N, CA, C, O and CB atoms as a CASP TS submission, in Angstrom:
PFRMAT TS
TARGET T0000
AUTHOR 0000-0000-0000
METHOD Language model
MODEL 1
PARENT N/A
ATOM      1  N   MET     1       9.277 -55.803  25.709  1.00  0.00           N
ATOM      2  CA  MET     1       9.597 -55.203  26.997  1.00  0.00           C
ATOM      3  C   MET     1       9.121 -53.754  26.983  1.00  0.00           C
ATOM      4  O   MET     1       9.333 -53.022  26.016  1.00  0.00           O
ATOM      5  CB  MET     1      11.128 -55.292  27.300  1.00  0.00           C
ATOM      6  N   GLN     2       8.490 -53.367  28.051  1.00  0.00           N
ATOM      7  CA  GLN     2       8.014 -51.997  28.180  1.00  0.00           C
ATOM      8  C   GLN     2       8.665 -51.340  29.385  1.00  0.00           C
ATOM      9  O   GLN     2       8.831 -51.954  30.439  1.00  0.00           O
ATOM     10  CB  GLN     2       6.479 -51.956  28.302  1.00  0.00           C
ATOM     11  N   GLU     3       9.030 -50.069  29.202  1.00  0.00           N
ATOM     12  CA  GLU     3       9.693 -49.334  30.271  1.00  0.00           C
ATOM     13  C   GLU     3       8.868 -49.355  31.560  1.00  0.00           C
ATOM     14  O   GLU     3       9.413 -49.561  32.644  1.00  0.00           O
ATOM     15  CB  GLU     3       9.952 -47.893  29.837  1.00  0.00           C
ATOM     16  N   LYS     4       7.569 -49.144  31.444  1.00  0.00           N
ATOM     17  CA  LYS     4       6.729 -49.060  32.648  1.00  0.00           C
ATOM     18  C   LYS     4       6.813 -50.326  33.493  1.00  0.00           C
ATOM     19  O   LYS     4       6.787 -50.250  34.722  1.00  0.00           O
ATOM     20  CB  LYS     4       5.277 -48.802  32.259  1.00  0.00           C
ATOM     21  N   ASN     5       6.915 -51.481  32.855  1.00  0.00           N
ATOM     22  CA  ASN     5       7.012 -52.743  33.590  1.00  0.00           C
ATOM     23  C   ASN     5       8.385 -52.918  34.225  1.00  0.00           C
ATOM     24  O   ASN     5       8.498 -53.359  35.369  1.00  0.00           O
ATOM     25  CB  ASN     5       6.715 -53.918  32.665  1.00  0.00           C
ATOM     26  N   ILE     6       9.426 -52.572  33.477  1.00  0.00           N
ATOM     27  CA  ILE     6      10.796 -52.695  33.987  1.00  0.00           C
ATOM     28  C   ILE     6      11.002 -51.762  35.175  1.00  0.00           C
ATOM     29  O   ILE     6      11.543 -52.159  36.207  1.00  0.00           O
ATOM     30  CB  ILE     6      11.824 -52.382  32.875  1.00  0.00           C
ATOM     31  N   VAL     7      10.563 -50.514  35.011  1.00  0.00           N
ATOM     32  CA  VAL     7      10.741 -49.506  36.066  1.00  0.00           C
ATOM     33  C   VAL     7       9.959 -49.879  37.323  1.00  0.00           C
ATOM     34  O   VAL     7      10.452 -49.686  38.434  1.00  0.00           O
ATOM     35  CB  VAL     7      10.298 -48.121  35.565  1.00  0.00           C
ATOM     36  N   LEU     8       8.763 -50.404  37.165  1.00  0.00           N
ATOM     37  CA  LEU     8       7.982 -50.813  38.331  1.00  0.00           C
ATOM     38  C   LEU     8       8.693 -51.929  39.086  1.00  0.00           C
ATOM     39  O   LEU     8       8.759 -51.905  40.315  1.00  0.00           O
ATOM     40  CB  LEU     8       6.576 -51.269  37.908  1.00  0.00           C
ATOM     41  N   ASP     9       9.224 -52.902  38.359  1.00  0.00           N
ATOM     42  CA  ASP     9       9.978 -53.991  39.005  1.00  0.00           C
ATOM     43  C   ASP     9      11.217 -53.459  39.728  1.00  0.00           C
ATOM     44  O   ASP     9      11.501 -53.860  40.857  1.00  0.00           O
ATOM     45  CB  ASP     9      10.395 -55.046  37.960  1.00  0.00           C
ATOM     46  N   ILE    10      11.944 -52.562  39.080  1.00  0.00           N
ATOM     47  CA  ILE    10      13.146 -51.973  39.691  1.00  0.00           C
ATOM     48  C   ILE    10      12.769 -51.210  40.965  1.00  0.00           C
ATOM     49  O   ILE    10      13.427 -51.348  41.996  1.00  0.00           O
ATOM     50  CB  ILE    10      13.867 -51.024  38.686  1.00  0.00           C
ATOM     51  N   SER    11      11.723 -50.419  40.885  1.00  0.00           N
ATOM     52  CA  SER    11      11.301 -49.617  42.035  1.00  0.00           C
ATOM     53  C   SER    11      10.878 -50.486  43.207  1.00  0.00           C
ATOM     54  O   SER    11      11.208 -50.187  44.354  1.00  0.00           O
ATOM     55  CB  SER    11      10.160 -48.695  41.644  1.00  0.00           C
ATOM     56  N   LYS    12      10.150 -51.556  42.928  1.00  0.00           N
ATOM     57  CA  LYS    12       9.741 -52.472  43.998  1.00  0.00           C
ATOM     58  C   LYS    12      10.949 -53.154  44.632  1.00  0.00           C
ATOM     59  O   LYS    12      10.984 -53.344  45.847  1.00  0.00           O
ATOM     60  CB  LYS    12       8.768 -53.528  43.456  1.00  0.00           C
ATOM     61  N   GLU    13      11.931 -53.522  43.827  1.00  0.00           N
ATOM     62  CA  GLU    13      13.152 -54.140  44.360  1.00  0.00           C
ATOM     63  C   GLU    13      13.946 -53.140  45.199  1.00  0.00           C
ATOM     64  O   GLU    13      14.497 -53.501  46.239  1.00  0.00           O
ATOM     65  CB  GLU    13      14.030 -54.681  43.212  1.00  0.00           C
ATOM     66  N   MET    14      14.007 -51.881  44.750  1.00  0.00           N
ATOM     67  CA  MET    14      14.695 -50.847  45.523  1.00  0.00           C
ATOM     68  C   MET    14      14.029 -50.666  46.881  1.00  0.00           C
ATOM     69  O   MET    14      14.713 -50.588  47.902  1.00  0.00           O
ATOM     70  CB  MET    14      14.710 -49.514  44.755  1.00  0.00           C
ATOM     71  N   LYS    15      12.704 -50.599  46.902  1.00  0.00           N
ATOM     72  CA  LYS    15      11.967 -50.453  48.159  1.00  0.00           C
ATOM     73  C   LYS    15      12.238 -51.632  49.079  1.00  0.00           C
ATOM     74  O   LYS    15      12.508 -51.450  50.267  1.00  0.00           O
ATOM     75  CB  LYS    15      10.460 -50.327  47.892  1.00  0.00           C
ATOM     76  N   LYS    16      12.165 -52.832  48.534  1.00  0.00           N
ATOM     77  CA  LYS    16      12.412 -54.032  49.331  1.00  0.00           C
ATOM     78  C   LYS    16      13.818 -54.006  49.922  1.00  0.00           C
ATOM     79  O   LYS    16      14.004 -54.320  51.098  1.00  0.00           O
ATOM     80  CB  LYS    16      12.216 -55.296  48.477  1.00  0.00           C
ATOM     81  N   TYR    17      14.807 -53.634  49.112  1.00  0.00           N
ATOM     82  CA  TYR    17      16.187 -53.574  49.592  1.00  0.00           C
ATOM     83  C   TYR    17      16.320 -52.556  50.729  1.00  0.00           C
ATOM     84  O   TYR    17      16.913 -52.851  51.766  1.00  0.00           O
ATOM     85  CB  TYR    17      17.145 -53.213  48.437  1.00  0.00           C
ATOM     86  N   LEU    18      15.771 -51.375  50.529  1.00  0.00           N
ATOM     87  CA  LEU    18      15.865 -50.337  51.557  1.00  0.00           C
ATOM     88  C   LEU    18      15.165 -50.768  52.838  1.00  0.00           C
ATOM     89  O   LEU    18      15.701 -50.596  53.932  1.00  0.00           O
ATOM     90  CB  LEU    18      15.264 -49.026  51.049  1.00  0.00           C
ATOM     91  N   ASP    19      13.972 -51.328  52.700  1.00  0.00           N
ATOM     92  CA  ASP    19      13.212 -51.747  53.885  1.00  0.00           C
ATOM     93  C   ASP    19      13.870 -52.920  54.612  1.00  0.00           C
ATOM     94  O   ASP    19      13.791 -53.017  55.836  1.00  0.00           O
ATOM     95  CB  ASP    19      11.793 -52.127  53.486  1.00  0.00           C
ATOM     96  N   ASP    20      14.513 -53.805  53.862  1.00  0.00           N
ATOM     97  CA  ASP    20      15.171 -54.973  54.463  1.00  0.00           C
ATOM     98  C   ASP    20      16.514 -54.636  55.113  1.00  0.00           C
ATOM     99  O   ASP    20      16.957 -55.341  56.020  1.00  0.00           O
ATOM    100  CB  ASP    20      15.380 -56.039  53.410  1.00  0.00           C
ATOM    101  N   ASN    21      17.162 -53.561  54.654  1.00  0.00           N
ATOM    102  CA  ASN    21      18.529 -53.295  55.087  1.00  0.00           C
ATOM    103  C   ASN    21      18.721 -52.026  55.909  1.00  0.00           C
ATOM    104  O   ASN    21      19.804 -51.803  56.448  1.00  0.00           O
ATOM    105  CB  ASN    21      19.394 -53.222  53.908  1.00  0.00           C
ATOM    106  N   TYR    22      17.698 -51.199  56.013  1.00  0.00           N
ATOM    107  CA  TYR    22      17.837 -49.935  56.742  1.00  0.00           C
ATOM    108  C   TYR    22      16.644 -49.740  57.677  1.00  0.00           C
ATOM    109  O   TYR    22      15.547 -50.235  57.421  1.00  0.00           O
ATOM    110  CB  TYR    22      17.956 -48.741  55.756  1.00  0.00           C
ATOM    111  N   THR    23      16.883 -49.014  58.758  1.00  0.00           N
ATOM    112  CA  THR    23      15.821 -48.698  59.705  1.00  0.00           C
ATOM    113  C   THR    23      15.650 -47.185  59.766  1.00  0.00           C
ATOM    114  O   THR    23      16.415 -46.433  59.164  1.00  0.00           O
ATOM    115  CB  THR    23      16.134 -49.279  61.114  1.00  0.00           C
ATOM    116  N   ASP    24      14.648 -46.765  60.492  1.00  0.00           N
ATOM    117  CA  ASP    24      14.389 -45.331  60.712  1.00  0.00           C
ATOM    118  C   ASP    24      14.205 -44.561  59.410  1.00  0.00           C
ATOM    119  O   ASP    24      14.729 -43.459  59.245  1.00  0.00           O
ATOM    120  CB  ASP    24      15.529 -44.713  61.504  1.00  0.00           C
ATOM    121  N   HIS    25      13.465 -45.147  58.504  1.00  0.00           N
ATOM    122  CA  HIS    25      13.142 -44.456  57.262  1.00  0.00           C
ATOM    123  C   HIS    25      11.740 -44.871  56.831  1.00  0.00           C
ATOM    124  O   HIS    25      11.179 -45.841  57.341  1.00  0.00           O
ATOM    125  CB  HIS    25      14.190 -44.771  56.146  1.00  0.00           C
ATOM    126  N   LYS    26      11.198 -44.135  55.902  1.00  0.00           N
ATOM    127  CA  LYS    26       9.900 -44.470  55.313  1.00  0.00           C
ATOM    128  C   LYS    26      10.065 -44.435  53.800  1.00  0.00           C
ATOM    129  O   LYS    26      10.453 -43.414  53.233  1.00  0.00           O
ATOM    130  CB  LYS    26       8.767 -43.478  55.790  1.00  0.00           C
ATOM    131  N   THR    27       9.772 -45.542  53.158  1.00  0.00           N
ATOM    132  CA  THR    27       9.891 -45.637  51.706  1.00  0.00           C
ATOM    133  C   THR    27       8.494 -45.625  51.097  1.00  0.00           C
ATOM    134  O   THR    27       7.643 -46.438  51.459  1.00  0.00           O
ATOM    135  CB  THR    27      10.669 -46.921  51.286  1.00  0.00           C
ATOM    136  N   ILE    28       8.265 -44.706  50.177  1.00  0.00           N
ATOM    137  CA  ILE    28       6.964 -44.571  49.533  1.00  0.00           C
ATOM    138  C   ILE    28       7.131 -44.756  48.025  1.00  0.00           C
ATOM    139  O   ILE    28       7.991 -44.128  47.407  1.00  0.00           O
ATOM    140  CB  ILE    28       6.323 -43.189  49.856  1.00  0.00           C
ATOM    141  N   LEU    29       6.317 -45.608  47.449  1.00  0.00           N
ATOM    142  CA  LEU    29       6.260 -45.726  45.992  1.00  0.00           C
ATOM    143  C   LEU    29       5.109 -44.856  45.498  1.00  0.00           C
ATOM    144  O   LEU    29       4.020 -44.884  46.072  1.00  0.00           O
ATOM    145  CB  LEU    29       6.077 -47.224  45.539  1.00  0.00           C
ATOM    146  N   THR    30       5.341 -44.095  44.452  1.00  0.00           N
ATOM    147  CA  THR    30       4.254 -43.281  43.906  1.00  0.00           C
ATOM    148  C   THR    30       3.254 -44.156  43.159  1.00  0.00           C
ATOM    149  O   THR    30       2.103 -43.765  42.969  1.00  0.00           O
ATOM    150  CB  THR    30       4.809 -42.191  42.972  1.00  0.00           C
ATOM    151  N   ARG    31       3.693 -45.341  42.736  1.00  0.00           N
ATOM    152  CA  ARG    31       2.775 -46.323  42.161  1.00  0.00           C
ATOM    153  C   ARG    31       3.297 -47.709  42.474  1.00  0.00           C
ATOM    154  O   ARG    31       4.495 -47.972  42.366  1.00  0.00           O
ATOM    155  CB  ARG    31       2.614 -46.125  40.625  1.00  0.00           C
ATOM    156  N   ALA    32       2.390 -48.597  42.863  1.00  0.00           N
ATOM    157  CA  ALA    32       2.762 -49.979  43.177  1.00  0.00           C
ATOM    158  C   ALA    32       2.114 -50.951  42.195  1.00  0.00           C
ATOM    159  O   ALA    32       2.334 -52.160  42.262  1.00  0.00           O
ATOM    160  CB  ALA    32       2.353 -50.332  44.619  1.00  0.00           C
ATOM    161  N   THR    33       1.316 -50.406  41.286  1.00  0.00           N
ATOM    162  CA  THR    33       0.673 -51.208  40.249  1.00  0.00           C
ATOM    163  C   THR    33       0.957 -50.566  38.895  1.00  0.00           C
ATOM    164  O   THR    33       1.539 -49.484  38.818  1.00  0.00           O
ATOM    165  CB  THR    33      -0.866 -51.332  40.501  1.00  0.00           C
ATOM    166  N   ASN    34       0.550 -51.229  37.858  1.00  0.00           N
ATOM    167  CA  ASN    34       0.834 -50.764  36.510  1.00  0.00           C
ATOM    168  C   ASN    34      -0.189 -49.722  36.058  1.00  0.00           C
ATOM    169  O   ASN    34      -0.988 -49.969  35.154  1.00  0.00           O
ATOM    170  CB  ASN    34       0.854 -51.941  35.538  1.00  0.00           C
ATOM    171  N   VAL    35      -0.152 -48.564  36.697  1.00  0.00           N
ATOM    172  CA  VAL    35      -1.044 -47.459  36.362  1.00  0.00           C
ATOM    173  C   VAL    35      -0.182 -46.216  36.120  1.00  0.00           C
ATOM    174  O   VAL    35       0.795 -45.992  36.835  1.00  0.00           O
ATOM    175  CB  VAL    35      -2.105 -47.210  37.504  1.00  0.00           C
ATOM    176  N   PHE    36      -0.537 -45.412  35.121  1.00  0.00           N
ATOM    177  CA  PHE    36       0.257 -44.229  34.769  1.00  0.00           C
ATOM    178  C   PHE    36      -0.024 -43.088  35.730  1.00  0.00           C
ATOM    179  O   PHE    36      -1.176 -42.802  36.056  1.00  0.00           O
ATOM    180  CB  PHE    36      -0.036 -43.788  33.328  1.00  0.00           C
ATOM    181  N   ILE    37       1.043 -42.440  36.180  1.00  0.00           N
ATOM    182  CA  ILE    37       0.937 -41.249  37.019  1.00  0.00           C
ATOM    183  C   ILE    37       1.879 -40.204  36.431  1.00  0.00           C
ATOM    184  O   ILE    37       3.053 -40.485  36.192  1.00  0.00           O
ATOM    185  CB  ILE    37       1.286 -41.562  38.532  1.00  0.00           C
ATOM    186  N   GLU    38       1.365 -39.002  36.199  1.00  0.00           N
ATOM    187  CA  GLU    38       2.187 -37.908  35.677  1.00  0.00           C
ATOM    188  C   GLU    38       3.332 -37.602  36.638  1.00  0.00           C
ATOM    189  O   GLU    38       3.182 -37.734  37.853  1.00  0.00           O
ATOM    190  CB  GLU    38       1.328 -36.643  35.445  1.00  0.00           C
ATOM    191  N   LEU    39       4.476 -37.192  36.090  1.00  0.00           N
ATOM    192  CA  LEU    39       5.632 -36.867  36.918  1.00  0.00           C
ATOM    193  C   LEU    39       5.298 -35.758  37.913  1.00  0.00           C
ATOM    194  O   LEU    39       5.764 -35.786  39.052  1.00  0.00           O
ATOM    195  CB  LEU    39       6.816 -36.450  36.041  1.00  0.00           C
ATOM    196  N   SER    40       4.496 -34.785  37.491  1.00  0.00           N
ATOM    197  CA  SER    40       4.112 -33.703  38.413  1.00  0.00           C
ATOM    198  C   SER    40       3.311 -34.247  39.599  1.00  0.00           C
ATOM    199  O   SER    40       3.442 -33.746  40.716  1.00  0.00           O
ATOM    200  CB  SER    40       3.287 -32.629  37.669  1.00  0.00           C
ATOM    201  N   GLU    41       2.487 -35.263  39.364  1.00  0.00           N
ATOM    202  CA  GLU    41       1.735 -35.879  40.458  1.00  0.00           C
ATOM    203  C   GLU    41       2.662 -36.660  41.387  1.00  0.00           C
ATOM    204  O   GLU    41       2.472 -36.673  42.603  1.00  0.00           O
ATOM    205  CB  GLU    41       0.642 -36.807  39.902  1.00  0.00           C
ATOM    206  N   CYS    42       3.671 -37.311  40.797  1.00  0.00           N
ATOM    207  CA  CYS    42       4.670 -38.021  41.619  1.00  0.00           C
ATOM    208  C   CYS    42       5.400 -37.033  42.520  1.00  0.00           C
ATOM    209  O   CYS    42       5.616 -37.303  43.702  1.00  0.00           O
ATOM    210  CB  CYS    42       5.690 -38.783  40.720  1.00  0.00           C
ATOM    211  N   ALA    43       5.776 -35.892  41.961  1.00  0.00           N
ATOM    212  CA  ALA    43       6.458 -34.860  42.752  1.00  0.00           C
ATOM    213  C   ALA    43       5.551 -34.337  43.858  1.00  0.00           C
ATOM    214  O   ALA    43       6.016 -34.069  44.966  1.00  0.00           O
ATOM    215  CB  ALA    43       6.911 -33.698  41.849  1.00  0.00           C
ATOM    216  N   ALA    44       4.264 -34.189  43.568  1.00  0.00           N
ATOM    217  CA  ALA    44       3.312 -33.731  44.583  1.00  0.00           C
ATOM    218  C   ALA    44       3.200 -34.740  45.720  1.00  0.00           C
ATOM    219  O   ALA    44       3.087 -34.352  46.882  1.00  0.00           O
ATOM    220  CB  ALA    44       1.932 -33.490  43.957  1.00  0.00           C
ATOM    221  N   ILE    45       3.230 -36.028  45.396  1.00  0.00           N
ATOM    222  CA  ILE    45       3.188 -37.076  46.422  1.00  0.00           C
ATOM    223  C   ILE    45       4.423 -36.966  47.315  1.00  0.00           C
ATOM    224  O   ILE    45       4.320 -37.048  48.539  1.00  0.00           O
ATOM    225  CB  ILE    45       3.108 -38.491  45.772  1.00  0.00           C
ATOM    226  N   ALA    46       5.590 -36.780  46.696  1.00  0.00           N
ATOM    227  CA  ALA    46       6.835 -36.643  47.463  1.00  0.00           C
ATOM    228  C   ALA    46       6.805 -35.389  48.333  1.00  0.00           C
ATOM    229  O   ALA    46       7.230 -35.427  49.487  1.00  0.00           O
ATOM    230  CB  ALA    46       8.051 -36.599  46.517  1.00  0.00           C
ATOM    231  N   ASN    47       6.311 -34.291  47.796  1.00  0.00           N
ATOM    232  CA  ASN    47       6.227 -33.043  48.566  1.00  0.00           C
ATOM    233  C   ASN    47       5.264 -33.185  49.734  1.00  0.00           C
ATOM    234  O   ASN    47       5.555 -32.712  50.833  1.00  0.00           O
ATOM    235  CB  ASN    47       5.786 -31.882  47.663  1.00  0.00           C
ATOM    236  N   LYS    48       4.131 -33.822  49.516  1.00  0.00           N
ATOM    237  CA  LYS    48       3.148 -34.022  50.585  1.00  0.00           C
ATOM    238  C   LYS    48       3.725 -34.880  51.710  1.00  0.00           C
ATOM    239  O   LYS    48       3.405 -34.682  52.882  1.00  0.00           O
ATOM    240  CB  LYS    48       1.874 -34.674  50.025  1.00  0.00           C
ATOM    241  N   ALA    49       4.583 -35.842  51.334  1.00  0.00           N
ATOM    242  CA  ALA    49       5.212 -36.720  52.332  1.00  0.00           C
ATOM    243  C   ALA    49       6.431 -36.051  52.977  1.00  0.00           C
ATOM    244  O   ALA    49       7.062 -36.627  53.864  1.00  0.00           O
ATOM    245  CB  ALA    49       5.629 -38.053  51.682  1.00  0.00           C
ATOM    246  N   ASN    50       6.761 -34.831  52.525  1.00  0.00           N
ATOM    247  CA  ASN    50       7.937 -34.112  53.030  1.00  0.00           C
ATOM    248  C   ASN    50       9.201 -34.957  52.850  1.00  0.00           C
ATOM    249  O   ASN    50      10.021 -35.083  53.760  1.00  0.00           O
ATOM    250  CB  ASN    50       7.749 -33.743  54.523  1.00  0.00           C
ATOM    251  N   ALA    51       9.334 -35.525  51.663  1.00  0.00           N
ATOM    252  CA  ALA    51      10.440 -36.435  51.364  1.00  0.00           C
ATOM    253  C   ALA    51      11.787 -35.721  51.387  1.00  0.00           C
ATOM    254  O   ALA    51      11.911 -34.573  50.961  1.00  0.00           O
ATOM    255  CB  ALA    51      10.227 -37.088  50.008  1.00  0.00           C
ATOM    256  N   ASP    52      12.782 -36.422  51.891  1.00  0.00           N
ATOM    257  CA  ASP    52      14.159 -35.930  51.843  1.00  0.00           C
ATOM    258  C   ASP    52      14.812 -36.287  50.507  1.00  0.00           C
ATOM    259  O   ASP    52      15.713 -35.591  50.038  1.00  0.00           O
ATOM    260  CB  ASP    52      14.981 -36.511  53.012  1.00  0.00           C
ATOM    261  N   VAL    53      14.346 -37.380  49.904  1.00  0.00           N
ATOM    262  CA  VAL    53      14.898 -37.861  48.640  1.00  0.00           C
ATOM    263  C   VAL    53      13.748 -38.276  47.733  1.00  0.00           C
ATOM    264  O   VAL    53      12.784 -38.894  48.185  1.00  0.00           O
ATOM    265  CB  VAL    53      15.886 -39.049  48.868  1.00  0.00           C
ATOM    266  N   PHE    54      13.853 -37.933  46.446  1.00  0.00           N
ATOM    267  CA  PHE    54      12.875 -38.348  45.446  1.00  0.00           C
ATOM    268  C   PHE    54      13.645 -38.982  44.298  1.00  0.00           C
ATOM    269  O   PHE    54      14.496 -38.334  43.689  1.00  0.00           O
ATOM    270  CB  PHE    54      11.994 -37.138  44.951  1.00  0.00           C
ATOM    271  N   ILE    55      13.357 -40.229  44.001  1.00  0.00           N
ATOM    272  CA  ILE    55      14.036 -40.947  42.924  1.00  0.00           C
ATOM    273  C   ILE    55      13.013 -41.276  41.853  1.00  0.00           C
ATOM    274  O   ILE    55      11.967 -41.861  42.134  1.00  0.00           O
ATOM    275  CB  ILE    55      14.735 -42.242  43.449  1.00  0.00           C
ATOM    276  N   SER    56      13.325 -40.896  40.627  1.00  0.00           N
ATOM    277  CA  SER    56      12.457 -41.191  39.497  1.00  0.00           C
ATOM    278  C   SER    56      13.223 -42.109  38.554  1.00  0.00           C
ATOM    279  O   SER    56      14.175 -41.679  37.903  1.00  0.00           O
ATOM    280  CB  SER    56      11.991 -39.881  38.768  1.00  0.00           C
ATOM    281  N   ASN    57      12.814 -43.364  38.479  1.00  0.00           N
ATOM    282  CA  ASN    57      13.521 -44.348  37.655  1.00  0.00           C
ATOM    283  C   ASN    57      13.033 -44.312  36.210  1.00  0.00           C
ATOM    284  O   ASN    57      11.834 -44.241  35.943  1.00  0.00           O
ATOM    285  CB  ASN    57      13.341 -45.756  38.233  1.00  0.00           C
ATOM    286  N   HIS    58      13.980 -44.363  35.295  1.00  0.00           N
ATOM    287  CA  HIS    58      13.680 -44.412  33.862  1.00  0.00           C
ATOM    288  C   HIS    58      14.693 -45.321  33.190  1.00  0.00           C
ATOM    289  O   HIS    58      15.855 -45.356  33.592  1.00  0.00           O
ATOM    290  CB  HIS    58      13.702 -42.984  33.223  1.00  0.00           C
ATOM    291  N   VAL    59      14.271 -46.049  32.183  1.00  0.00           N
ATOM    292  CA  VAL    59      15.195 -46.913  31.442  1.00  0.00           C
ATOM    293  C   VAL    59      15.051 -46.724  29.936  1.00  0.00           C
ATOM    294  O   VAL    59      15.531 -47.545  29.155  1.00  0.00           O
ATOM    295  CB  VAL    59      14.957 -48.379  31.806  1.00  0.00           C
ATOM    296  N   ASN    60      14.395 -45.650  29.533  1.00  0.00           N
ATOM    297  CA  ASN    60      14.207 -45.412  28.112  1.00  0.00           C
ATOM    298  C   ASN    60      15.384 -44.662  27.510  1.00  0.00           C
ATOM    299  O   ASN    60      16.171 -44.047  28.230  1.00  0.00           O
ATOM    300  CB  ASN    60      12.927 -44.642  27.875  1.00  0.00           C
ATOM    301  N   ALA    61      15.500 -44.711  26.204  1.00  0.00           N
ATOM    302  CA  ALA    61      16.550 -43.992  25.487  1.00  0.00           C
ATOM    303  C   ALA    61      15.923 -42.780  24.799  1.00  0.00           C
ATOM    304  O   ALA    61      14.809 -42.855  24.279  1.00  0.00           O
ATOM    305  CB  ALA    61      17.266 -44.920  24.447  1.00  0.00           C
ATOM    306  N   GLY    62      16.639 -41.685  24.803  1.00  0.00           N
ATOM    307  CA  GLY    62      16.108 -40.465  24.227  1.00  0.00           C
ATOM    308  C   GLY    62      16.724 -40.099  22.901  1.00  0.00           C
ATOM    309  O   GLY    62      16.543 -38.971  22.444  1.00  0.00           O
ATOM    310  N   GLY    63      17.429 -40.979  22.276  1.00  0.00           N
ATOM    311  CA  GLY    63      18.047 -40.676  20.998  1.00  0.00           C
ATOM    312  C   GLY    63      19.537 -40.962  21.045  1.00  0.00           C
ATOM    313  O   GLY    63      20.047 -41.578  21.981  1.00  0.00           O
ATOM    314  N   GLU    64      20.209 -40.504  20.025  1.00  0.00           N
ATOM    315  CA  GLU    64      21.643 -40.766  19.893  1.00  0.00           C
ATOM    316  C   GLU    64      22.413 -39.967  20.920  1.00  0.00           C
ATOM    317  O   GLU    64      22.115 -38.796  21.152  1.00  0.00           O
ATOM    318  CB  GLU    64      22.136 -40.430  18.477  1.00  0.00           C
ATOM    319  N   TYR    65      23.392 -40.585  21.530  1.00  0.00           N
ATOM    320  CA  TYR    65      24.214 -39.943  22.556  1.00  0.00           C
ATOM    321  C   TYR    65      25.399 -39.245  21.905  1.00  0.00           C
ATOM    322  O   TYR    65      26.145 -39.861  21.143  1.00  0.00           O
ATOM    323  CB  TYR    65      24.701 -40.975  23.598  1.00  0.00           C
ATOM    324  N   ASP    66      25.570 -37.969  22.201  1.00  0.00           N
ATOM    325  CA  ASP    66      26.713 -37.193  21.712  1.00  0.00           C
ATOM    326  C   ASP    66      27.666 -36.947  22.850  1.00  0.00           C
ATOM    327  O   ASP    66      27.259 -36.540  23.939  1.00  0.00           O
ATOM    328  CB  ASP    66      26.261 -35.855  21.086  1.00  0.00           C
ATOM    329  N   LYS    67      28.952 -37.195  22.599  1.00  0.00           N
ATOM    330  CA  LYS    67      29.961 -36.960  23.629  1.00  0.00           C
ATOM    331  C   LYS    67      30.404 -35.533  23.617  1.00  0.00           C
ATOM    332  O   LYS    67      31.254 -35.144  24.418  1.00  0.00           O
ATOM    333  CB  LYS    67      31.154 -37.870  23.442  1.00  0.00           C
TER
END
């Protein structure tokens, strides 16, 4: 399992849910295929679209969790 594949599937499902259940909005995916895009480029896409909300999905672990 690779994060990029899981995150792409999650993002597509989120878009589908939003588009199927809400009106008067525009949902943009920064990538719809399995191609790498730098986070700064994703932010630029959101800024260019004048987005009200930017969601960046991640499912990776960054090490041991300390409470």
